[in-house]
N, C-alpha and C positions, 0 to 999 in steps of 0.2 A: 232365738234359733241360731244354730251354728252358722258362721260365715262360710259361704261356699265359693265366692269369687271376690276379687278386689284388686287393688293396686297398692304396692308397698315399696318404700325406698330401700334399696340395697345400700347399707352403710359403708360398704367397701368400694363400690363403684360410683355411688352417688346417683345412680339411675333409678327411675321408677320402673317397677317390674309388675306387669299384670299377672295375676295368678288365679288358678282354679283348684279347688279341692278335688283330689282323685275321685272319680265317679263311684267306685266301690265303697269308699269311705263316706261319701254322701249318703249312700243307702244305709250303711251301718249307723250313721249319725241320726238319720230320720227315725229309724226304729228305736234307737236309744231314747230320743226325745219323746217318742210316743208313749213310753212307759215312765216318763217323769225324770229322766236323767239329763243333766247338763253336759253339753259337749262343746269343746273348743277345737279350733283348727289352726289358723295362722298364729304364729308365735308372738309373744310379748317382746319388748325391747331386749330382754336378756337372751331370748332364743335367737332373735334376728342378728344380734351382735356377736353371737358365739362362733368360735372356730374350733374344730371343723363344723361347718354348717349342717344342721340336722333336719329331720323330717318336717318340722313345723315351719320351715322356710321354703320359698320357691326357688332356692338356689342350693339345694342339698348337694354336698360334695359327690361328684360322680353321677349326678342325675340330670335329666333334661330340665332346663330352666322353665319356670312358669307353673309347675305343679307342686302343690302341698301334699306331702306323702304320709302325714300322720294326723291323728286326732287324739284328744284326751277326753275320756268319758269319766265323769265324776262318780264312779260307783262307791268311792269311799265316803261320800256325803250321806249315804244311806245307813251308815253305821258299820261297826266291826263285823257283825254276823253276816250282813249282806255282802260285805267286801270279801270275807273268807269264802262264802258260798259261791260268789262269782268267780273267784280265783280258781277254786277246785273245778267248777264247771268249765271254765276256759281251758284248763289243762286237759280235762277229759275230752272235750270237743276236738282239741288239736291232736290228741292221741287216737281219735276215732278214724273211720274211713272217710271223713270229710276232707275235701281238698283244701288244705291251708297253706299250700306252697307259695301263695302270693304274699304271705306275712313275712316280713324281714325279721321282726322280733316284736314281743310285747312285754310291757312292764305292768306289774300290778302287785299291790300289797308288799312292797319292798323287795321284789325279785324281778329279774329279767328272764324271759323264756324264749326258746327258739320256736319256729313255726310248728314243730312237732310236739310241743308241750314239754320239752326237756328243759329243766332249769339251767341257766348259764351262770349267773352270779347275782350279787346284791344290786338293788336299784334304789335310788332316792325317791322314786315314784310310788305312791300308794293308790292313786287313781289308776285307771286303765289307759295306758298309752299304747296305741295300736299303730304300727308303722308297716308300710308295704314296700315290696320290691319294685325296682324300675320295670316298666313295661307291663305292670299288672293293674293299671288304672281301672280296667273294665272287668276284673275278676269278680266272681260271685263268692264272697267270703261266707255269708250265711250265719255268722257267729251270733250277732245280736238278735236275728230272727229266731234262732234256736233258743237263746236265753229267754226271749219273750214268751215263746211257746212253753218252755220249761217252767217258768214262773206262773203262767196263766194257761194251763193245758186245756186244749180242746181235743179230746180223743177221737181220732178218725173212726167213722162208723164200721170200717172193716175189722178193727180190733174188737169192737163191741159184738160183732157177729161171731167172732171166734171165741170170745169170752175170756181172753187173757192178752197180755202185752209182752212180757219179758222173753218168753220162749218163741215168739213169732219171728219168722224169717221170710224174706222175699226170694222166690225161686221161679225159674223158667226152664222149660225143656228146650234144649238147643235146637234152633231152627223153627221154633214155634213162636207166634206173636204173644201168646197169653202169659201174663205175669200173675203169680199167685202169692198171697200172704198165707203162710202155712205153718203148722206145728201141732203137736199133740194129736196127730191122726186126723186133723181137719185142714181145710183150705178154703179160701174165699178169693174170688177173682178181683184183680185190680183193673178197673174198666178202661183207663186211659192214662196218658203220660201226666196229666195234671194231678190226678189222684195219686199217682206214684210219687210225685214230688212232695205232696202233702204228707204221705205216709213216711217217706224217707226223712223229711225234716223232723217229724215227730220222733222217729227212732233215734236220729242223731242227737236230739236234745236229751235223750235218756241214756246215751252211751250204748245203744243196741246196734249191732251191725246192720247197716242199711243198704249194703250192696245187693244186687240181684244175683243170686247164686245160679250158675248154669248146671244143668243135669242132662246127661245123655238119655236118661229114661224118663217116662212120663212122671209128672209130679204126683206122688201118692196122697191120699187123704179123702175124707168125705167132704163133698162140696157143701158149704154152708151159705 
């Protein structure tokens, strides 16, 4: 299992530094491990001795001391096809309406990308290096949960009732509490916030817009 806390010697000060992996990265690591991926957090001696200090150290330049800001997920160990599929999925996810602003950057398959999925430049990393911004330790990234759902889909029952997926959208009449999953002249009620989160995660994993669209008029469609 990925290391989440510990103490490490700072080679520049000679002091022992207690550290903890950022909570949002702990969640991403746990989900990655649940689908058989190996995850690393605190850096090896090459990382710890490096200047400027990076996200695998608890003394990253310009960041509060004691937090590890990056994880490495070994998606490349699953083979080239898996790696390419994951890279394209991560790009789509970051270009979707998911909130990825907590991501400082990510590296995968020889490229570095911004939080919005735009490629920056080449990278020596072929595994998935995920690094977050200062102050974003408690963000809900949701990326690995979406990947897990994408690879092992469980279609929410609301889509089964409608009979389709890609054309479905979430809509709500302004000022009304009801949220509807709607499309093709049909609609089905989303009963509570928990179901809404499940549906939105499913939609994000497939690159389908998952925001709840507001309408000044009643939501049309036959109730299913």
